[in-house]
Every structure is written in structure tokens, then in C-alpha cells.
VOGU-176890 format. One line per field, with one value per residue: residue number from 1; x, y negated, z negated of N, C-alpha, C in turn; residue in one letter. Coordinates in pm, 1 decimal. Layout:
num = (NUM, ...);
nX = (X, ...);
nY = (Y, ...);
nZ = (Z, ...);
caX = (X, ...);
caY = (Y, ...);
caZ = (Z, ...);
cX = (X, ...);
cY = (Y, ...);
cZ = (Z, ...);
residuo = (a, ...);
This chain:
num = (1, 2, 3, 4, 5, 6, 7, 8, 9, 10, 11, 12, 13, 14, 15, 16, 17, 18, 19, 20, 21, 22, 23, 24, 25, 26, 27, 28, 29, 30, 31, 32, 33, 34, 35, 36, 37, 38, 39, 40, 41, 42, 43, 44, 45, 46, 47, 48, 49, 50, 51, 52, 53, 54, 55, 56, 57, 58, 59, 60, 61, 62, 63, 64, 65, 66, 67, 68, 69, 70, 71, 72, 73, 74, 75, 76, 77, 78, 79, 80, 81, 82, 83, 84, 85, 86, 87, 88, 89, 90, 91, 92, 93, 94, 95, 96, 97, 98, 99, 100, 101, 102, 103, 104, 105, 106, 107, 108, 109, 110, 111, 112, 113, 114, 115, 116, 117, 118, 119, 120, 121, 122, 123, 124, 125, 126, 127, 128, 129, 130, 131, 132, 133, 134, 135, 136, 137, 138, 139, 140, 141, 142, 143, 144, 145, 146, 147, 148, 149, 150, 151, 152, 153, 154, 155, 156, 157, 158, 159, 160, 161, 162, 163, 164, 165, 166, 167, 168, 169, 170, 171, 172, 173, 174, 175, 176, 177, 178, 179, 180, 181, 182, 183, 184, 185, 186, 187, 188, 189, 190, 191, 192, 193, 194, 195, 196, 197, 198);
nX = (-5300.9, -4998.5, -4939.0, -4651.5, -4484.4, -4277.3, -3929.3, -4109.1, -4086.5, -4271.7, -4499.8, -4494.3, -4556.0, -4869.9, -4889.7, -4733.6, -4847.8, -5168.4, -5219.3, -5269.7, -5322.4, -5078.4, -4976.5, -4740.1, -4744.9, -4538.9, -4354.3, -4077.8, -3921.8, -3722.3, -3672.7, -3481.6, -3429.3, -3694.6, -3708.6, -3502.4, -3605.0, -3819.8, -3687.4, -3548.9, -3766.4, -3867.0, -4041.4, -4192.8, -4099.9, -4241.8, -4448.7, -4498.4, -4687.4, -4613.6, -4652.5, -4557.6, -4590.6, -4685.5, -4845.9, -5037.4, -5112.7, -5182.5, -5464.4, -5613.1, -5819.0, -5847.4, -5990.8, -5918.6, -5923.4, -5774.0, -5593.8, -5328.8, -5051.4, -4704.1, -4561.5, -4597.3, -4808.4, -4779.4, -4563.2, -4685.6, -4851.3, -5109.7, -5328.1, -5593.1, -5666.0, -5478.8, -5583.5, -5822.4, -5728.8, -5646.6, -5860.6, -6004.0, -5944.0, -6048.3, -6243.5, -6590.7, -6648.4, -6393.2, -6084.3, -5896.5, -5577.1, -5337.3, -5002.5, -4811.4, -4510.8, -4458.5, -4410.4, -4463.4, -4402.5, -4147.9, -3966.5, -3964.2, -3877.4, -3609.1, -3590.2, -3614.5, -3428.2, -3171.1, -3169.9, -3272.1, -3351.3, -3462.5, -3659.3, -3834.6, -3887.9, -4149.3, -4467.4, -4593.8, -4799.7, -5014.1, -4980.0, -5158.2, -5410.2, -5668.5, -5717.9, -5656.3, -5870.9, -6093.8, -6072.3, -6114.9, -6382.9, -6518.2, -6473.9, -6629.2, -6573.6, -6600.3, -6598.9, -6379.4, -6026.9, -5809.7, -5492.3, -5195.3, -4895.6, -4620.5, -4299.6, -4178.9, -3908.1, -3601.0, -3441.6, -3170.9, -3076.6, -2847.4, -2686.8, -2664.4, -2465.8, -2338.6, -2227.0, -2031.4, -2083.0, -2296.8, -2486.6, -2470.5, -2585.7, -2841.2, -2903.6, -2851.4, -3075.6, -3259.5, -3257.2, -3312.8, -3565.0, -3731.7, -3775.7, -3939.7, -4248.7, -4481.5, -4758.4, -4886.8, -4887.4, -4906.3, -4664.2, -4475.0, -4513.2, -4369.9, -4508.4, -4817.9, -5129.9, -5386.7, -5715.0, -5950.3, -6292.0, -6418.3);
nY = (7215.5, 7095.7, 6924.8, 6968.2, 7029.8, 7083.2, 7076.7, 7120.9, 6998.6, 6756.7, 6877.2, 7032.1, 6881.4, 6877.1, 7118.8, 7149.5, 6917.5, 6886.1, 7113.6, 7305.8, 7571.3, 7569.2, 7539.5, 7488.0, 7393.7, 7415.2, 7390.4, 7468.0, 7656.4, 7743.9, 8007.0, 8047.0, 7782.0, 7699.8, 7837.1, 7771.4, 7529.1, 7588.5, 7700.5, 7520.6, 7356.1, 7503.6, 7686.4, 7991.0, 8231.6, 8256.5, 8073.8, 7847.7, 7860.9, 7953.0, 7884.9, 7941.6, 7740.2, 7607.9, 7287.2, 7210.1, 7422.8, 7645.3, 7795.3, 7780.3, 8026.4, 7971.3, 7656.0, 7390.9, 7272.6, 7013.1, 6820.3, 6720.3, 6500.6, 6350.5, 6116.2, 6194.1, 6183.9, 5940.5, 6028.2, 6111.4, 6037.4, 6053.7, 5961.9, 5982.0, 6241.5, 6372.4, 6339.7, 6414.5, 6706.7, 6730.9, 6702.6, 6921.1, 7120.5, 7091.0, 7170.8, 7107.1, 6813.1, 6796.2, 6666.5, 6410.4, 6301.6, 6138.2, 5975.4, 5683.4, 5553.0, 5197.8, 5014.8, 4803.9, 4543.8, 4387.5, 4564.9, 4707.2, 4539.1, 4534.8, 4813.5, 4812.5, 4646.3, 4736.9, 5005.9, 5144.8, 5365.7, 5512.6, 5359.3, 5381.0, 5628.5, 5652.7, 5615.2, 5311.2, 5175.6, 5300.6, 5235.8, 5066.6, 4927.7, 4861.6, 5001.2, 5222.4, 5263.8, 5247.2, 5494.8, 5693.4, 5618.6, 5686.3, 5940.5, 6023.3, 6002.7, 6029.6, 5786.0, 5612.8, 5491.1, 5263.6, 5133.2, 4919.5, 5025.9, 5048.8, 4961.9, 4657.7, 4723.1, 4784.1, 4970.7, 5147.8, 5442.6, 5692.7, 5776.3, 5609.0, 5375.1, 5083.4, 4777.2, 4719.0, 4512.8, 4421.6, 4623.7, 4643.6, 4359.7, 4405.8, 4598.4, 4495.5, 4269.3, 4424.9, 4562.8, 4310.9, 4226.8, 4423.5, 4282.4, 4102.2, 3960.2, 4085.2, 4120.6, 4416.4, 4451.2, 4381.3, 4264.8, 4320.4, 4595.4, 4927.4, 5151.6, 5290.7, 5428.9, 5671.5, 5786.3, 5965.9, 6177.3, 6443.8);
nZ = (2766.3, 2928.0, 3214.1, 3427.9, 3211.0, 3149.6, 2931.4, 2739.9, 2512.7, 2409.1, 2423.6, 2201.1, 1987.2, 1978.5, 1888.9, 1619.3, 1538.1, 1586.3, 1573.9, 1772.3, 2006.7, 2261.8, 2604.7, 2880.3, 3207.4, 3491.4, 3816.4, 3783.2, 3538.8, 3233.0, 3060.4, 2818.8, 2769.8, 2686.0, 2469.8, 2301.3, 2252.3, 2096.1, 1894.6, 1759.9, 1670.4, 1479.8, 1515.5, 1602.3, 1866.4, 2180.4, 2116.4, 2293.1, 2542.1, 2859.8, 3212.8, 3518.0, 3802.0, 4098.1, 4068.1, 4251.8, 4424.2, 4282.0, 4116.1, 3850.2, 3600.9, 3375.9, 3142.1, 2949.8, 2622.7, 2604.8, 2853.2, 2957.4, 3064.3, 3118.1, 3267.7, 3519.0, 3721.3, 3868.0, 4080.7, 4282.7, 4585.4, 4639.3, 4408.3, 4295.9, 4370.1, 4239.2, 3968.0, 3933.0, 4004.5, 3727.7, 3573.1, 3640.3, 3525.9, 3265.3, 3005.0, 2930.4, 2794.7, 2697.0, 2664.1, 2812.0, 2875.9, 2949.1, 3046.6, 3177.2, 3352.2, 3357.4, 3628.9, 3729.5, 3592.5, 3421.2, 3356.4, 3583.5, 3778.2, 3707.6, 3773.1, 4054.1, 4137.8, 4056.2, 4060.7, 4299.7, 4431.2, 4237.5, 4179.0, 4436.6, 4407.9, 4296.1, 4265.5, 4298.8, 4332.4, 4187.9, 3914.2, 3805.3, 3596.3, 3675.1, 3917.2, 3818.4, 3636.1, 3801.7, 3939.2, 3760.4, 3663.7, 3912.9, 3906.8, 3699.5, 3450.5, 3084.1, 2819.3, 2859.1, 2844.3, 2895.4, 2933.9, 2863.0, 2704.0, 2464.3, 2329.6, 2449.9, 2699.3, 2835.7, 3104.7, 3244.2, 3411.5, 3312.7, 3503.4, 3689.5, 3904.0, 3787.6, 3735.6, 3413.0, 3235.1, 3347.8, 3265.1, 3011.7, 2939.5, 2989.7, 2797.7, 2560.3, 2630.6, 2617.7, 2380.6, 2209.4, 2311.7, 2186.2, 1901.2, 1928.3, 1876.1, 2093.2, 2249.4, 2383.4, 2757.2, 3098.9, 3191.5, 2988.5, 2869.8, 2895.7, 2935.8, 3067.6, 2964.9, 2991.4, 2883.0, 2845.4, 2853.3, 2944.7);
caX = (-5204.7, -4925.3, -4894.8, -4533.3, -4450.7, -4127.8, -3890.7, -4211.1, -4048.3, -4370.9, -4642.5, -4465.8, -4624.9, -4968.7, -4875.7, -4709.8, -4942.4, -5264.2, -5251.5, -5292.4, -5213.0, -5002.0, -4914.4, -4718.6, -4756.9, -4444.4, -4292.6, -3921.0, -3954.8, -3623.4, -3710.3, -3375.1, -3438.6, -3797.2, -3695.8, -3439.5, -3698.5, -3938.8, -3607.4, -3496.8, -3876.5, -3902.3, -4134.5, -4169.4, -4072.6, -4352.6, -4538.4, -4553.2, -4715.4, -4561.6, -4728.9, -4465.3, -4656.1, -4716.9, -4976.4, -5142.7, -5140.8, -5206.2, -5589.8, -5622.2, -5929.1, -5887.5, -6010.4, -5837.1, -5960.7, -5695.4, -5505.7, -5222.9, -4920.8, -4666.2, -4456.2, -4617.8, -4890.4, -4664.6, -4474.0, -4780.5, -4937.1, -5280.9, -5367.3, -5740.5, -5659.2, -5420.2, -5643.3, -5907.6, -5722.0, -5641.2, -6016.9, -6082.3, -5867.7, -6088.5, -6378.2, -6681.5, -6619.2, -6254.9, -5977.8, -5792.6, -5443.4, -5198.8, -4913.1, -4692.9, -4431.6, -4531.5, -4301.8, -4490.1, -4346.9, -3995.2, -3878.1, -4031.9, -3820.7, -3492.1, -3541.2, -3598.1, -3301.8, -3068.6, -3179.4, -3392.5, -3384.5, -3560.9, -3785.4, -3912.8, -3932.4, -4238.4, -4585.7, -4587.4, -4942.4, -5100.0, -4943.4, -5255.1, -5480.2, -5794.0, -5695.5, -5692.6, -6016.5, -6192.4, -6060.9, -6171.1, -6515.7, -6569.0, -6491.1, -6737.6, -6521.5, -6672.9, -6498.2, -6249.1, -5951.4, -5665.7, -5420.9, -5074.3, -4829.1, -4485.1, -4234.7, -4077.5, -3781.3, -3563.0, -3324.7, -3106.4, -3011.0, -2690.7, -2602.1, -2668.3, -2333.0, -2394.6, -2105.1, -2064.4, -2102.3, -2455.2, -2550.5, -2454.1, -2637.6, -2935.9, -2913.5, -2862.4, -3193.8, -3351.4, -3303.9, -3365.3, -3723.1, -3815.3, -3794.8, -4013.7, -4374.0, -4509.9, -4877.8, -4913.7, -4959.9, -4843.7, -4549.6, -4330.9, -4493.4, -4316.8, -4606.4, -4956.5, -5214.8, -5528.5, -5787.8, -6096.9, -6365.1, -6485.4);
caY = (7226.0, 6987.4, 6933.2, 6934.3, 7001.3, 7164.0, 7203.1, 7142.3, 6889.0, 6720.3, 6963.3, 7102.6, 6798.3, 6923.3, 7264.2, 7119.4, 6811.5, 6892.8, 7245.4, 7342.0, 7666.7, 7517.0, 7567.5, 7431.1, 7431.6, 7358.8, 7451.2, 7502.6, 7668.0, 7841.8, 8070.5, 8011.5, 7630.1, 7720.8, 7941.2, 7704.2, 7411.5, 7653.3, 7751.3, 7348.3, 7284.6, 7590.3, 7791.4, 8117.6, 8272.3, 8255.9, 7957.7, 7785.5, 7958.3, 7912.4, 7911.9, 7866.6, 7764.9, 7476.9, 7265.5, 7171.1, 7512.4, 7724.3, 7775.3, 7886.1, 8067.1, 7898.0, 7574.7, 7361.3, 7137.6, 6877.2, 6827.5, 6617.3, 6493.8, 6232.1, 6091.2, 6294.9, 6149.9, 5854.7, 6094.5, 6144.4, 5930.4, 6059.8, 5937.5, 6017.8, 6396.1, 6413.5, 6312.4, 6527.5, 6840.3, 6762.5, 6682.0, 7067.0, 7244.0, 7068.6, 7194.8, 6990.6, 6722.3, 6817.4, 6505.9, 6398.6, 6242.3, 6066.6, 5871.9, 5705.4, 5412.0, 5082.6, 4932.2, 4635.9, 4459.7, 4328.3, 4689.2, 4732.7, 4446.0, 4610.7, 4935.5, 4774.9, 4560.1, 4817.5, 5171.0, 5158.0, 5501.5, 5569.7, 5282.2, 5418.1, 5772.3, 5633.4, 5556.8, 5180.2, 5118.9, 5359.7, 5168.7, 4963.6, 4961.1, 4820.8, 5106.9, 5378.1, 5272.6, 5252.6, 5617.5, 5732.5, 5567.9, 5735.6, 6093.6, 6039.3, 6065.8, 5928.9, 5697.9, 5588.8, 5381.0, 5276.8, 5015.7, 4942.0, 5054.6, 5104.7, 4819.1, 4611.5, 4771.6, 4756.1, 5070.8, 5206.7, 5566.5, 5675.3, 5802.7, 5492.4, 5312.3, 4926.8, 4694.3, 4758.1, 4391.6, 4408.0, 4738.2, 4582.8, 4265.8, 4477.0, 4677.5, 4393.5, 4187.5, 4526.7, 4541.8, 4201.7, 4216.0, 4487.1, 4243.5, 3993.8, 4016.3, 4055.0, 4227.2, 4538.6, 4373.0, 4405.5, 4224.5, 4377.9, 4702.5, 4993.2, 5248.7, 5298.8, 5532.6, 5702.7, 5843.3, 5980.8, 6254.7, 6502.3);
caZ = (2866.4, 2975.5, 3339.7, 3414.8, 3068.5, 3098.1, 2872.3, 2590.7, 2398.8, 2379.1, 2408.2, 2068.1, 1901.5, 1975.9, 1814.0, 1491.1, 1438.7, 1612.0, 1535.6, 1915.3, 2095.7, 2399.9, 2757.9, 3022.7, 3359.5, 3566.4, 3915.9, 3720.0, 3385.7, 3183.2, 2925.4, 2769.5, 2730.7, 2615.9, 2323.2, 2224.5, 2190.3, 1997.7, 1776.7, 1737.1, 1574.9, 1367.0, 1544.1, 1656.3, 1971.0, 2216.2, 2096.0, 2383.4, 2667.8, 3015.5, 3338.8, 3631.7, 3940.7, 4170.4, 4017.7, 4362.4, 4501.3, 4162.0, 4046.6, 3696.1, 3596.1, 3234.2, 3112.6, 2804.1, 2561.0, 2608.8, 2973.9, 2882.8, 3131.2, 3100.5, 3391.2, 3639.2, 3847.0, 3966.1, 4151.7, 4423.5, 4688.5, 4623.5, 4269.6, 4253.4, 4367.0, 4148.0, 3823.2, 3978.8, 3938.2, 3598.2, 3511.2, 3697.0, 3421.4, 3141.4, 2949.4, 2914.5, 2678.2, 2687.8, 2633.9, 2959.7, 2808.8, 3083.1, 3048.3, 3300.8, 3348.2, 3406.2, 3684.1, 3792.0, 3523.0, 3414.2, 3359.8, 3729.6, 3881.2, 3700.6, 3831.9, 4208.3, 4171.6, 4025.1, 4084.8, 4407.9, 4461.1, 4128.2, 4189.5, 4564.4, 4389.5, 4205.1, 4348.0, 4226.1, 4345.4, 4058.5, 3803.8, 3788.9, 3537.3, 3733.1, 4023.1, 3768.1, 3587.6, 3919.2, 3953.6, 3635.5, 3672.4, 4009.7, 3876.4, 3609.7, 3324.0, 2977.2, 2698.4, 2934.3, 2786.1, 2990.4, 2871.5, 2837.9, 2563.4, 2443.7, 2314.3, 2556.9, 2709.7, 3005.6, 3103.9, 3376.5, 3395.1, 3292.2, 3631.0, 3793.7, 3910.2, 3803.6, 3664.2, 3280.7, 3158.3, 3370.4, 3166.9, 2847.0, 2909.6, 2998.4, 2682.7, 2480.6, 2639.2, 2596.3, 2224.0, 2152.0, 2335.4, 2070.6, 1782.4, 1977.0, 1842.8, 2215.4, 2256.2, 2514.1, 2856.5, 3209.7, 3195.4, 2932.1, 2840.0, 2927.2, 2995.5, 3067.1, 2878.0, 2997.4, 2771.7, 2885.4, 2816.5, 3062.5);
cX = (-5138.3, -4892.8, -4759.0, -4439.6, -4317.7, -4038.1, -3996.0, -4157.6, -4196.5, -4508.6, -4595.9, -4552.0, -4780.6, -4953.2, -4869.8, -4799.8, -5082.5, -5319.4, -5330.0, -5235.3, -5204.5, -4934.1, -4898.8, -4726.1, -4622.5, -4386.3, -4152.9, -3963.6, -3811.1, -3665.9, -3616.6, -3439.3, -3565.5, -3772.6, -3610.1, -3514.5, -3786.3, -3839.8, -3558.6, -3627.6, -3912.1, -3995.2, -4122.9, -4182.3, -4213.9, -4486.9, -4604.6, -4537.3, -4678.8, -4620.8, -4637.4, -4504.0, -4665.0, -4819.1, -5088.9, -5162.8, -5177.0, -5372.5, -5583.2, -5766.2, -5952.2, -5890.8, -5982.3, -5932.9, -5895.7, -5603.1, -5438.4, -5119.2, -4859.9, -4552.0, -4473.5, -4698.3, -4833.1, -4585.3, -4535.8, -4830.3, -5095.4, -5339.6, -5489.2, -5701.8, -5583.5, -5476.6, -5754.1, -5859.3, -5682.6, -5782.8, -6045.8, -6040.0, -5935.0, -6193.9, -6452.2, -6678.9, -6470.8, -6181.0, -5897.0, -5680.7, -5324.6, -5167.0, -4844.5, -4648.8, -4505.4, -4384.8, -4353.2, -4494.9, -4202.1, -3954.2, -3864.7, -3893.4, -3625.5, -3462.6, -3532.2, -3466.8, -3159.4, -3050.3, -3289.3, -3449.6, -3484.7, -3704.4, -3895.4, -3948.0, -4077.2, -4340.8, -4627.5, -4744.7, -5040.4, -5105.9, -5037.1, -5358.4, -5666.6, -5794.0, -5725.5, -5835.7, -6095.4, -6182.6, -6155.3, -6344.8, -6585.2, -6546.0, -6578.2, -6693.4, -6609.5, -6563.3, -6366.8, -6174.8, -5828.5, -5602.5, -5234.7, -5013.0, -4692.7, -4417.2, -4170.7, -3947.6, -3736.9, -3465.5, -3267.5, -3046.9, -2888.2, -2598.8, -2580.4, -2544.7, -2346.5, -2235.2, -2154.4, -2079.0, -2236.9, -2503.9, -2555.1, -2558.8, -2791.0, -2978.1, -2954.1, -3031.8, -3291.3, -3389.5, -3343.8, -3514.7, -3759.2, -3848.8, -3873.5, -4162.8, -4471.5, -4655.8, -4858.2, -4965.4, -4874.6, -4678.7, -4402.7, -4337.7, -4445.9, -4403.8, -4721.1, -5024.1, -5340.5, -5580.6, -5924.7, -6154.5, -6428.2, -6627.3);
cY = (7104.0, 7016.9, 6873.3, 6911.6, 7059.8, 7033.0, 7187.6, 7072.0, 6796.5, 6788.7, 7039.6, 7019.2, 6846.5, 7072.8, 7227.6, 7021.2, 6847.5, 7045.5, 7343.3, 7476.6, 7559.1, 7594.7, 7486.2, 7481.7, 7371.1, 7420.4, 7520.7, 7556.9, 7785.2, 7876.6, 8051.3, 7864.7, 7635.1, 7799.7, 7828.6, 7570.5, 7462.3, 7675.6, 7595.6, 7307.2, 7402.7, 7626.9, 7906.8, 8135.1, 8288.1, 8173.9, 7898.1, 7872.2, 7878.1, 7953.3, 7836.5, 7860.8, 7607.3, 7443.2, 7224.1, 7289.8, 7650.3, 7717.9, 7880.4, 7912.3, 7995.2, 7729.2, 7531.3, 7259.9, 7024.8, 6926.7, 6686.1, 6638.8, 6358.6, 6224.4, 6183.3, 6263.5, 6044.4, 5898.7, 6113.7, 6046.5, 5945.6, 6054.0, 6023.9, 6192.7, 6463.6, 6429.6, 6416.9, 6642.1, 6855.8, 6773.3, 6872.2, 7182.7, 7210.1, 7115.4, 7090.3, 6935.3, 6751.3, 6676.0, 6529.3, 6293.0, 6236.4, 5966.0, 5830.0, 5598.7, 5280.0, 5019.5, 4837.3, 4512.1, 4420.1, 4465.2, 4759.8, 4640.4, 4498.3, 4719.2, 4935.9, 4726.8, 4649.7, 4950.1, 5179.1, 5274.3, 5569.0, 5496.1, 5328.2, 5594.4, 5795.2, 5572.5, 5405.9, 5136.9, 5174.9, 5318.7, 5044.5, 4980.6, 4943.7, 4947.2, 5267.1, 5390.6, 5275.1, 5430.4, 5711.7, 5725.4, 5684.9, 5889.9, 6140.5, 6094.0, 5987.5, 5872.0, 5687.7, 5474.0, 5401.3, 5135.6, 5044.6, 4937.6, 5068.3, 4948.5, 4768.3, 4674.4, 4769.2, 4892.2, 5091.1, 5333.9, 5549.2, 5703.3, 5694.0, 5405.3, 5159.5, 4900.6, 4725.6, 4636.4, 4398.9, 4499.3, 4675.3, 4484.5, 4339.3, 4545.0, 4563.4, 4322.0, 4320.4, 4542.4, 4427.7, 4190.5, 4313.9, 4432.6, 4103.0, 4049.5, 4015.8, 4173.2, 4304.9, 4423.5, 4418.4, 4379.7, 4277.3, 4490.9, 4814.2, 5111.7, 5213.1, 5421.0, 5541.4, 5800.2, 5879.0, 6138.0, 6279.5, 6492.0);
cZ = (2908.7, 3089.4, 3390.3, 3295.1, 3049.7, 3035.3, 2741.9, 2481.3, 2345.1, 2357.5, 2250.6, 1985.3, 1877.2, 1873.0, 1652.9, 1431.6, 1474.6, 1574.3, 1674.0, 1948.9, 2185.0, 2486.4, 2834.8, 3127.4, 3439.4, 3681.4, 3868.8, 3558.2, 3352.2, 3067.2, 2799.3, 2685.7, 2653.1, 2472.4, 2239.0, 2175.2, 2097.9, 1854.5, 1695.0, 1643.4, 1519.1, 1390.9, 1619.9, 1825.2, 2060.0, 2218.7, 2220.7, 2527.1, 2800.8, 3122.2, 3460.6, 3740.6, 3984.7, 4134.1, 4130.5, 4441.0, 4393.5, 4112.5, 3916.4, 3660.4, 3453.6, 3245.5, 2955.7, 2739.4, 2569.3, 2750.8, 2958.0, 3037.3, 3139.5, 3223.3, 3501.6, 3784.0, 3933.4, 4033.7, 4291.0, 4468.6, 4624.1, 4479.0, 4226.0, 4257.4, 4254.1, 3945.4, 3831.9, 3948.8, 3779.1, 3533.3, 3564.9, 3582.3, 3290.7, 3131.4, 2911.4, 2803.7, 2647.0, 2717.5, 2760.1, 2855.4, 2913.9, 3035.1, 3191.7, 3304.3, 3414.7, 3482.4, 3769.3, 3689.9, 3499.0, 3397.0, 3530.9, 3832.8, 3852.2, 3729.0, 3995.7, 4210.5, 4152.9, 4051.5, 4192.8, 4429.4, 4333.9, 4139.5, 4331.5, 4522.0, 4322.1, 4305.4, 4246.3, 4219.1, 4205.3, 3950.3, 3762.3, 3719.6, 3599.0, 3852.8, 3927.1, 3672.9, 3684.0, 3914.7, 3887.1, 3639.0, 3791.5, 3983.9, 3763.9, 3464.0, 3219.4, 2880.7, 2745.9, 2893.0, 2839.2, 2934.2, 2893.4, 2718.8, 2560.1, 2408.1, 2454.7, 2570.0, 2855.7, 2979.4, 3246.0, 3331.7, 3406.8, 3407.6, 3720.1, 3787.3, 3903.5, 3743.7, 3539.1, 3224.4, 3223.7, 3300.3, 3058.7, 2811.9, 2919.8, 2878.6, 2596.0, 2491.1, 2601.3, 2440.3, 2156.9, 2174.9, 2236.4, 1935.6, 1811.8, 1972.5, 1974.7, 2233.7, 2408.6, 2649.3, 2994.6, 3250.4, 3139.0, 2868.1, 2920.1, 3003.3, 2995.0, 3028.5, 2950.0, 2915.7, 2822.3, 2830.0, 2942.2, 3089.4);
residuo = (i, e, i, g, g, f, p, g, k, l, i, i, y, f, y, k, v, k, n, c, k, v, t, i, l, d, y, f, i, s, e, k, i, i, e, k, v, e, r, v, n, n, v, k, k, g, t, i, n, c, i, k, a, d, f, f, k, t, n, l, n, t, q, y, d, i, v, n, s, n, g, f, i, e, h, f, e, n, t, r, e, v, i, r, k, h, i, d, l, l, k, p, n, g, r, l, l, i, t, l, p, n, f, q, g, l, n, g, w, i, q, k, t, f, d, k, n, n, y, d, a, h, n, i, n, c, m, d, i, s, f, l, n, s, i, c, m, d, l, k, l, k, n, i, e, i, n, y, f, g, k, p, g, l, w, i, e, k, n, v, e, i, n, f, i, t, r, k, i, i, n, i, v, s, l, l, m, r, y, i, p, i, k, n, n, k, l, f, s, t, y, i, f, i, k, a, i, k);
């Protein structure tokens, strides 16, 4: 199951590559868009099981082998509770997979400088490996692996009004950074991942 998984573009990977039965849970789901994702990926209609619900208010009676979310937990203040809710959906020995952006490095500075609204919509404090590790240990997870990943990159959403030259410079710097052999780290990596077993 993928939490906040609409429109299903990422969960389809688990179906096509890992041969999993797949489900998304989201408070907004459009059946037409789900059908389009299935069609574009050459899978039959109904492959993606959909649960339209508020993650924090629904109690599912099902547990899953894998619980995944991407760009979800950083939108909430109580990080521990959000992760715990993910774990509640896991079967014993099930796998937890979470990714979130890293705004504590260079890309975060870009967001804060040029797109403060986007920056403020995220819980920057949760984008800390030590903090996330302490939560996972406290929640008794096993085989915990948390680290930075993703090629160095900078981005500004298309709808943000900034000077054309500034946007071009950011894009060029971002492109050049991808060719520099930099190890995953807090300053340059664009994402953080959490992998663990219940």
C-alpha cells in the first residue's frame, strides 16, 4: 500500500517490477485518472486498488507486506505519529519504505529564498537522519536504514514567479551539479529514505 499514492504512478512499479498486488490510500482519488495510469502502463483496469480516505481518520482491518509513502510525512508536524500509523498497517516482518525531500541542504535554501510558501508547507525538522532514526528505534523497528539519496539538484516549481534569468541560472547550476561526483550527503542530496522491517 502507498499512503498518499494518488495518482498511482509510483505504486505501479511494485506491480510491474515486484509483481505485488497494489493499493493506494489517499483522501482524493479520481477513477478516470487511475484508469489512465493503468492504460498508459499497459495493465488491466482495476489493477490499482483504491481506498479513498483520510489516513489519520480511517482504521483499515488489513495489514500489508509493504507500506510505502513518498513525499508524505514531511507535511505533518507529529512525525512519530505519522510513522507509527504506517507501521500499524504492516504485517509482522513487513517492510516500511518512506522517502521525503531534503530541505536542510542547498535545495532547501533555494526553496526558502525563492518559494517560501512551499518551504513553509513542509516540516523541515523531520528532514534529519538522526531524528528519524531515533523515532524508528523507539518504535521497535528492525534493520533500520536511513540515508540521503538522489543526485544533487535544485528546483523551483513552474508556477513560482521569479526572474527569468534567476530561474535559468538555477536550472544550469542544477544540471552542472549532476555531473559532479558527489557522495550522498545532507548538503547536496535531494531526498532522504527510510527502510526498515516491523
